[in-house]
TORMARGU-86244 format. One line per field, with one value per residue: residue number from 1; x, y, z of N, C-alpha, C in turn. Coordinates in steps of 0.2 Angstrom, whole numbers, plus 5000, padded with zeros to 4 digits. Layout:
<rs>
seq [NUM:...]
n.xx [X:...]
n.yy [Y:...]
n.zz [Z:...]
ca.xx [X:...]
ca.yy [Y:...]
ca.zz [Z:...]
c.xx [X:...]
c.yy [Y:...]
c.zz [Z:...]
</rs>
This chain:
<rs>
seq [1:2:3:4:5:6:7:8:9:10:11:12:13:14:15:16:17:18:19:20:21:22:23:24:25:26:27:28:29:30:31:32:33:34:35:36:37:38:39:40:41:42:43:44:45:46:47:48:49:50:51:52:53:54:55:56:57:58:59:60:61:62:63:64:65:66:67:68:69:70:71:72:73:74:75:76:77:78:79:80:81:82:83:84:85:86:87:88:89:90:91:92:93:94:95:96:97:98:99:100:101:102:103:104:105:106:107:108:109:110:111:112:113:114:115:116:117:118:119:120:121:122:123:124:125:126:127:128:129:130:131:132:133:134:135:136:137:138:139:140:141:142:143:144:145:146:147:148:149:150:151:152:153:154:155:156:157:158:159:160:161:162:163:164:165:166:167:168:169:170:171:172:173:174:175:176:177:178:179:180:181:182:183:184:185:186:187:188:189:190:191:192:193:194:195:196:197:198:199:200:201:202:203:204:205:206:207:208:209:210:211:212:213:214:215:216:217:218:219:220:221:222:223:224:225:226:227:228:229:230:231:232:233:234:235:236:237:238:239:240:241:242:243:244:245:246:247:248:249:250:251:252:253:254:255:256:257:258:259:260:261:262:263:264:265:266:267:268:269:270:271:272:273:274:275]
n.xx [4986:4976:4961:4952:4945:4955:4957:4963:4979:4984:4982:4979:4985:4984:4998:5011:5026:5042:5058:5076:5075:5063:5045:5031:5015:5009:5005:5004:5006:5000:5003:4989:4981:4971:4959:4956:4944:4945:4934:4929:4918:4908:4914:4924:4941:4953:4960:4967:4979:4980:4984:4971:4965:4967:4961:4956:4966:4975:4968:4967:4981:4984:4977:4983:4996:4994:4991:4979:4972:4977:4975:4967:4955:4949:4943:4928:4921:4926:4921:4916:4909:4892:4889:4883:4868:4871:4884:4891:4904:4910:4910:4919:4929:4928:4930:4923:4925:4920:4922:4925:4925:4921:4918:4928:4939:4952:4952:4959:4972:4978:4990:4989:4979:4963:4969:4980:4994:5000:5014:5016:5023:5025:5011:5006:5010:5013:5023:5039:5043:5032:5029:5038:5033:5022:5024:5032:5050:5062:5069:5077:5090:5094:5092:5096:5107:5121:5123:5111:5102:5106:5100:5087:5083:5082:5072:5061:5060:5057:5044:5036:5024:5015:5023:5031:5023:5020:5031:5030:5027:5028:5035:5032:5038:5036:5047:5049:5057:5064:5067:5057:5044:5031:5021:5017:5015:5010:5010:5006:5010:5023:5021:5008:5009:5017:5008:4998:5004:5007:4994:4988:4995:4990:4976:4977:4981:4995:5004:5015:5028:5041:5051:5053:5058:5057:5057:5060:5057:5062:5069:5071:5061:5058:5044:5041:5050:5044:5031:5035:5040:5028:5023:5031:5043:5059:5070:5074:5076:5082:5082:5087:5093:5092:5084:5091:5083:5077:5087:5091:5079:5079:5090:5086:5075:5079:5080:5086:5093:5096:5103:5105:5105:5111:5115:5129:5133:5130:5124:5124:5116:5110:5110:5114:5119:5117:5131]
n.yy [5050:5035:5034:5025:5009:4995:4978:4964:4959:4946:4928:4916:4900:4883:4874:4861:4861:4857:4852:4848:4845:4839:4839:4850:4857:4872:4889:4899:4914:4919:4928:4936:4932:4937:4938:4953:4960:4972:4984:4994:5006:4996:4986:4972:4973:4968:4955:4956:4948:4951:4957:4960:4977:4995:4996:5005:5014:5005:5002:5015:5018:5008:5012:5024:5020:5012:5021:5026:5036:5052:5062:5065:5070:5064:5053:5048:5040:5028:5012:4999:4984:4977:4961:4948:4937:4925:4924:4927:4928:4938:4950:4964:4961:4965:4979:4994:5006:5023:5034:5052:5054:5043:5038:5041:5032:5020:5004:4995:4998:4993:4984:4973:4961:4954:4944:4945:4939:4940:4942:4946:4953:4962:4958:4953:4963:4972:4979:4984:4997:5005:5008:5018:5029:5034:5042:5057:5060:5060:5076:5082:5081:5069:5074:5068:5062:5049:5046:5050:5042:5029:5027:5024:5010:5004:5012:5009:4995:4995:5000:4991:4983:4972:4963:4959:4950:4940:4938:4938:4948:4961:4978:4995:5011:5029:5042:5058:5074:5077:5065:5057:5045:5046:5038:5021:5005:4988:4972:4956:4956:4963:4973:4977:4983:4994:5001:5004:5014:5024:5026:5031:5044:5050:5051:5060:5071:5073:5072:5077:5067:5074:5077:5067:5050:5033:5019:5002:4985:4974:4966:4976:4978:4980:4985:4991:5002:5008:5011:5020:5030:5035:5041:5052:5050:5052:5046:5029:5016:5000:4986:4975:4967:4975:4972:4969:4975:4985:4993:4998:5005:5015:5022:5027:5034:5044:5042:5040:5026:5015:5000:4985:4991:4992:4994:5005:5003:5003:5001:5011:5012:5020:5037:5050:5052:5065:5075]
n.zz [5032:5029:5038:5039:5045:5044:5037:5046:5043:5042:5045:5057:5060:5066:5068:5064:5071:5067:5072:5075:5088:5090:5088:5089:5093:5087:5085:5070:5061:5046:5031:5023:5008:4995:4982:4973:4963:4950:4944:4931:4927:4929:4921:4922:4924:4929:4940:4955:4965:4982:4998:5009:5012:5012:4999:4991:4989:4983:4971:4965:4963:4954:4943:4940:4938:4927:4917:4915:4922:4927:4937:4953:4951:4940:4945:4949:4958:4970:4975:4985:4979:4983:4991:4981:4982:4977:4977:4990:4995:4988:4995:4999:4991:4978:4968:4962:4950:4946:4933:4930:4916:4909:4896:4888:4890:4887:4888:4882:4883:4895:4904:4912:4911:4915:4925:4938:4947:4964:4963:4951:4936:4922:4914:4899:4893:4878:4871:4877:4874:4874:4887:4890:4884:4891:4902:4909:4908:4921:4926:4935:4948:4961:4978:4990:5002:5003:5016:5023:5016:5020:5033:5030:5028:5041:5047:5039:5041:5055:5055:5049:5054:5051:5045:5055:5062:5052:5043:5030:5021:5008:5008:5004:5005:5006:5008:5015:5011:5023:5028:5034:5035:5024:5020:5022:5016:5017:5008:5001:4989:4979:4969:4972:4985:4981:4973:4982:4990:4980:4976:4988:4988:4977:4979:4990:4984:4982:4972:4959:4966:4968:4977:4985:4991:4986:4995:4995:5001:4995:4980:4965:4952:4934:4932:4944:4944:4933:4939:4949:4942:4936:4947:4948:4955:4958:4964:4969:4980:4985:4996:4991:4975:4959:4944:4927:4917:4925:4928:4916:4912:4922:4919:4906:4909:4918:4932:4948:4954:4967:4974:4984:4997:5012:5028:5028:5016:4998:4981:4967:4953:4943:4939:4952:4969:4981:4987]
ca.xx [4985:4970:4958:4947:4947:4958:4956:4969:4984:4986:4977:4982:4984:4988:5003:5016:5033:5047:5065:5080:5073:5057:5039:5026:5009:5009:5001:5008:5003:5002:5000:4983:4981:4964:4958:4952:4942:4944:4930:4929:4911:4905:4917:4930:4948:4959:4959:4974:4979:4983:4983:4966:4967:4969:4960:4954:4973:4978:4965:4969:4988:4984:4974:4988:5002:4992:4991:4972:4971:4983:4974:4961:4949:4946:4940:4921:4919:4928:4916:4915:4902:4889:4889:4877:4866:4874:4892:4892:4911:4913:4910:4925:4934:4926:4930:4920:4927:4916:4926:4921:4924:4921:4917:4934:4944:4954:4954:4964:4979:4980:4996:4988:4972:4960:4971:4987:4996:5003:5021:5016:5026:5021:5007:5002:5013:5014:5030:5042:5043:5025:5029:5042:5029:5017:5026:5038:5056:5064:5073:5081:5094:5092:5095:5097:5114:5121:5122:5103:5098:5108:5096:5080:5080:5080:5065:5056:5059:5053:5037:5033:5020:5012:5029:5033:5018:5020:5037:5029:5024:5033:5033:5034:5037:5038:5050:5049:5064:5066:5069:5052:5040:5025:5016:5020:5010:5013:5006:5009:5013:5027:5018:5002:5012:5018:5001:4994:5007:5005:4987:4988:4998:4986:4970:4978:4984:5002:5008:5020:5032:5047:5056:5052:5061:5054:5061:5057:5059:5065:5072:5068:5060:5056:5038:5042:5053:5039:5026:5038:5040:5021:5021:5036:5048:5066:5075:5071:5081:5079:5087:5090:5096:5088:5085:5094:5079:5076:5093:5091:5074:5081:5095:5083:5070:5083:5079:5092:5092:5100:5101:5109:5106:5112:5120:5132:5135:5125:5126:5121:5115:5108:5109:5119:5116:5120:5137]
ca.yy [5043:5033:5033:5019:5003:4990:4971:4961:4957:4939:4923:4912:4893:4878:4870:4856:4864:4851:4854:4843:4844:4836:4842:4853:4860:4879:4894:4903:4919:4919:4934:4935:4933:4936:4941:4959:4961:4979:4985:5001:5007:4990:4981:4969:4974:4964:4952:4956:4944:4955:4957:4965:4983:5000:4994:5011:5016:5000:5003:5022:5017:5004:5015:5029:5017:5009:5027:5027:5042:5056:5066:5062:5073:5059:5048:5051:5036:5021:5009:4991:4981:4973:4954:4945:4932:4918:4925:4931:4929:4944:4956:4967:4958:4968:4987:4997:5013:5027:5040:5058:5054:5036:5036:5042:5028:5015:4999:4990:5000:4989:4979:4967:4959:4948:4941:4947:4936:4945:4943:4947:4959:4965:4953:4954:4970:4971:4981:4988:5004:5008:5011:5024:5035:5036:5046:5061:5058:5065:5081:5085:5076:5068:5079:5064:5060:5042:5046:5050:5036:5023:5026:5022:5003:5003:5015:5005:4989:4997:5002:4985:4979:4966:4959:4956:4945:4935:4937:4936:4954:4966:4984:5001:5017:5035:5046:5065:5077:5077:5058:5054:5041:5049:5033:5014:5000:4981:4968:4950:4957:4970:4978:4980:4988:5001:5004:5007:5020:5029:5028:5036:5050:5052:5053:5065:5077:5075:5070:5072:5066:5075:5078:5061:5044:5027:5013:4995:4980:4968:4968:4981:4976:4985:4988:4995:5008:5012:5014:5025:5036:5037:5046:5057:5049:5052:5041:5023:5012:4994:4983:4969:4969:4977:4968:4972:4980:4990:4998:5001:5009:5020:5026:5030:5039:5049:5041:5038:5019:5012:4993:4982:4996:4988:4998:5011:5002:5003:5001:5016:5009:5025:5044:5051:5055:5072:5075]
ca.zz [5032:5029:5045:5038:5048:5039:5039:5049:5037:5043:5048:5062:5059:5070:5063:5068:5070:5067:5073:5077:5095:5090:5085:5094:5090:5089:5080:5065:5058:5039:5027:5020:5001:4993:4976:4972:4956:4949:4938:4928:4925:4929:4917:4925:4920:4932:4947:4958:4972:4986:5005:5010:5016:5008:4993:4987:4987:4978:4964:4962:4961:4949:4937:4938:4935:4920:4913:4914:4925:4929:4943:4957:4948:4935:4949:4952:4964:4971:4979:4986:4977:4988:4989:4978:4986:4974:4978:4996:4996:4985:4999:5001:4986:4972:4968:4955:4949:4941:4931:4928:4909:4908:4889:4884:4892:4882:4892:4878:4885:4901:4903:4916:4909:4918:4931:4940:4953:4969:4961:4944:4934:4916:4911:4893:4890:4871:4870:4883:4872:4875:4894:4890:4881:4895:4908:4907:4911:4927:4924:4941:4951:4968:4983:4996:5002:5005:5024:5024:5013:5024:5038:5028:5029:5048:5048:5035:5045:5062:5054:5046:5059:5048:5043:5062:5063:5047:5039:5023:5017:5006:5010:5000:5009:5003:5013:5013:5011:5030:5030:5038:5031:5022:5019:5021:5015:5016:5004:4999:4982:4979:4965:4976:4990:4978:4970:4988:4992:4975:4977:4994:4986:4972:4983:4994:4980:4984:4966:4959:4972:4965:4982:4989:4989:4987:4998:4994:5005:4992:4974:4961:4945:4929:4933:4950:4942:4929:4943:4953:4937:4936:4953:4948:4960:4955:4968:4971:4983:4987:5000:4987:4969:4954:4938:4922:4914:4930:4928:4909:4912:4926:4915:4901:4912:4922:4939:4952:4957:4972:4976:4990:5002:5018:5032:5025:5009:4993:4974:4963:4947:4939:4942:4957:4975:4983:4991]
c.xx [4978:4967:4953:4949:4949:4957:4963:4973:4986:4981:4982:4980:4988:4992:5007:5022:5038:5054:5069:5078:5066:5051:5035:5021:5009:5005:5006:5004:5005:4999:4994:4984:4974:4963:4954:4951:4941:4940:4930:4922:4908:4908:4923:4936:4954:4957:4966:4974:4983:4981:4977:4968:4969:4967:4958:4961:4976:4975:4967:4976:4988:4982:4979:4994:5001:4991:4983:4969:4977:4982:4968:4955:4945:4943:4933:4919:4923:4924:4917:4908:4899:4889:4882:4875:4869:4881:4893:4900:4914:4913:4917:4931:4932:4926:4927:4922:4922:4921:4922:4920:4925:4921:4923:4940:4945:4956:4959:4971:4982:4985:4994:4980:4970:4962:4979:4988:4999:5010:5021:5019:5022:5018:5004:5005:5015:5021:5033:5042:5037:5025:5033:5038:5024:5018:5032:5044:5058:5069:5078:5084:5092:5096:5097:5104:5115:5120:5115:5100:5100:5103:5089:5078:5078:5073:5060:5055:5055:5046:5033:5029:5018:5018:5031:5029:5019:5027:5036:5026:5029:5031:5036:5033:5040:5041:5050:5056:5067:5068:5063:5047:5033:5020:5020:5014:5013:5008:5010:5012:5017:5024:5011:5004:5013:5012:4998:4997:5006:4998:4985:4990:4993:4979:4971:4981:4991:5007:5009:5025:5040:5053:5056:5057:5057:5059:5057:5060:5063:5069:5068:5067:5058:5050:5038:5045:5048:5033:5029:5038:5033:5019:5026:5042:5055:5071:5071:5077:5078:5085:5090:5092:5090:5089:5088:5090:5077:5081:5093:5085:5076:5085:5091:5078:5073:5082:5085:5089:5097:5098:5106:5110:5105:5117:5123:5134:5129:5128:5121:5121:5114:5108:5115:5115:5120:5126:5136]
c.yy [5041:5032:5027:5013:4998:4983:4969:4958:4950:4935:4919:4904:4889:4874:4865:4859:4858:4854:4848:4841:4840:4840:4845:4856:4867:4883:4898:4908:4920:4925:4932:4936:4932:4940:4948:4960:4969:4980:4992:5002:5001:4984:4978:4970:4970:4961:4952:4952:4949:4954:4962:4971:4988:4999:4999:5014:5012:5001:5010:5021:5013:5008:5021:5026:5014:5015:5028:5033:5046:5060:5063:5065:5069:5054:5051:5047:5030:5017:5002:4989:4977:4966:4952:4939:4925:4918:4929:4932:4935:4950:4958:4965:4961:4976:4989:5004:5017:5033:5046:5058:5047:5034:5037:5037:5022:5009:4994:4992:4996:4984:4973:4966:4953:4946:4943:4943:4942:4946:4945:4954:4962:4959:4955:4961:4968:4973:4985:4996:5008:5011:5018:5030:5037:5041:5050:5059:5063:5069:5084:5079:5075:5072:5075:5062:5053:5041:5046:5044:5029:5022:5024:5015:5001:5006:5011:4998:4990:4998:4996:4981:4973:4961:4955:4950:4939:4933:4936:4942:4958:4973:4989:5007:5023:5039:5053:5068:5077:5070:5054:5050:5045:5044:5026:5010:4993:4977:4961:4951:4964:4975:4981:4985:4994:5004:5007:5014:5026:5031:5032:5043:5054:5055:5059:5071:5078:5073:5077:5072:5068:5076:5072:5055:5038:5022:5007:4990:4974:4971:4973:4979:4982:4989:4992:5002:5012:5015:5020:5032:5039:5042:5051:5056:5048:5048:5035:5019:5006:4990:4977:4972:4971:4972:4972:4977:4986:4996:5002:5006:5015:5025:5030:5035:5044:5048:5039:5031:5016:5005:4991:4988:4993:4991:5004:5009:5001:5003:5006:5014:5014:5032:5045:5053:5061:5071:5078]
c.zz [5032:5036:5045:5041:5043:5042:5042:5043:5037:5045:5052:5060:5064:5066:5068:5066:5072:5067:5075:5085:5096:5087:5091:5090:5092:5084:5076:5062:5050:5035:5023:5012:4998:4986:4976:4965:4955:4943:4937:4925:4924:4925:4921:4921:4923:4939:4950:4965:4976:4994:5006:5014:5011:5001:4988:4984:4982:4971:4961:4960:4955:4942:4935:4935:4928:4915:4911:4917:4927:4935:4947:4954:4943:4938:4952:4958:4964:4976:4980:4983:4982:4986:4986:4982:4983:4975:4984:4998:4993:4989:5001:4996:4979:4972:4962:4955:4944:4939:4929:4920:4907:4900:4885:4886:4888:4886:4888:4880:4891:4900:4907:4914:4913:4925:4932:4947:4958:4967:4954:4942:4928:4913:4905:4890:4883:4869:4876:4881:4874:4882:4894:4888:4885:4900:4906:4911:4917:4924:4929:4944:4959:4973:4990:4996:5004:5012:5026:5022:5017:5030:5037:5029:5036:5050:5045:5039:5052:5061:5051:5051:5057:5047:5050:5064:5058:5044:5032:5019:5014:5008:5005:5005:5005:5008:5010:5013:5018:5032:5034:5033:5030:5022:5018:5020:5014:5012:5003:4992:4982:4975:4968:4981:4987:4975:4976:4990:4987:4975:4982:4991:4981:4975:4987:4991:4981:4978:4962:4965:4970:4970:4987:4987:4991:4990:4997:4998:5002:4985:4970:4954:4940:4930:4939:4948:4938:4934:4947:4948:4936:4941:4953:4953:4956:4958:4970:4974:4986:4991:4996:4980:4964:4948:4932:4918:4918:4929:4921:4909:4916:4922:4909:4904:4916:4929:4942:4955:4961:4974:4981:4995:5009:5022:5028:5018:5004:4986:4970:4956:4941:4943:4948:4963:4977:4987:4998]
</rs>
């Protein structure tokens, strides 16, 4: 796990709370959302609206899932840019990446150009078919049983410290073969939370995650399945529903996809679970 000090994931606001019993002034904790500009070799490639914290992991996961890198050896340095005198607000909100082979990178392949919202899916993707060609398909079956998987939502929810404060953050967690959380990250954006856990695995040389399971706190979209495939994750489970394209992608890529994982009930949309 990262030992770097992380920013607080929420801000407190004085609010008026209104109910049938009347109104009162109180304080509410709201999930932070701030822009992070990602630069490669000094060139701006994306602005991601995210919850500050674990920005190096977010950046590494973003580059991996975009197909720009495949190993941590391709990253020479990920650094925060110092604030300029005319833009002091940029401190902590600009990341610059230096690559070991920056001359050979094709930035035109990026699916998210210039701006990405916290809830953004595939922004500017020219064709869906291009995604299937970037990462190898899964060739092995899931080893997790329904009984094991049923316990993951409670573990995920228990570990969501920032959600307890705000009620407004998504979570992605990678579970190991023993059912323990390897890494969990929260963010105002579902895609950012997943980029952060994938980035952690990349920077810690733990890819591919062939024996691990991805647990998501909400619905499962196409892009989340694509990001999971980039990390070699064969099993993806969500508490909510998948999209039709997520199901189609999972069946095409050989991934096991589980949705509506609540208690002992679940829907298996693609692949199979162990008996």
